[in-house]
C-alpha positions in Angstrom: 29.2 -9.4 -25.7 33.0 -9.8 -25.9 33.2 -6.4 -27.5 31.9 -4.6 -24.4 34.4 -6.2 -22.0 37.4 -4.0 -21.3 40.3 -4.7 -19.2 41.1 -2.0 -16.8 44.7 -1.9 -15.7 45.9 0.7 -13.3 48.9 2.8 -14.4 51.5 1.3 -12.1 54.3 3.4 -13.7 52.8 6.7 -12.8 51.9 5.6 -9.2 55.4 4.2 -8.7 57.0 7.4 -10.0 55.0 9.5 -7.6 55.9 7.2 -4.7 59.5 7.2 -5.7 59.6 11.0 -6.1 58.0 11.4 -2.7 60.5 9.1 -1.1 63.4 11.0 -2.7 62.0 14.3 -1.5 61.7 12.9 2.0 65.3 11.6 1.9 66.5 15.0 0.6 64.7 16.8 3.4 66.3 14.5 6.0 69.7 15.0 4.5 69.2 18.8 4.5 68.0 18.8 8.1 71.1 16.8 9.1 73.4 19.1 7.1 71.8 22.1 8.8 72.2 20.6 12.2 75.9 19.9 11.6 76.4 23.5 10.3 74.7 25.0 13.3 76.7 22.7 15.6 79.9 24.3 14.2 78.9 27.7 15.7 79.5 28.7 19.3 76.3 30.1 20.7 77.6 30.8 24.2 77.3 34.5 24.1 77.9 36.5 27.2 75.4 39.4 27.3 76.5 40.6 30.7 77.1 44.3 31.4 80.8 44.3 30.3 80.6 47.8 28.8 79.9 49.6 32.1 
């Protein structure tokens, strides 16, 4: 009877790695979004498209 008993242990390392990688991807995406916002903020988008050429 003891021979048929098996202990099932989940693979915490693999689950933790996936969770950790997902968190890092999320952090990197937030950093990239912030960097892009700063870069776009450096540009002046106040274009004057009036009929100046007439």
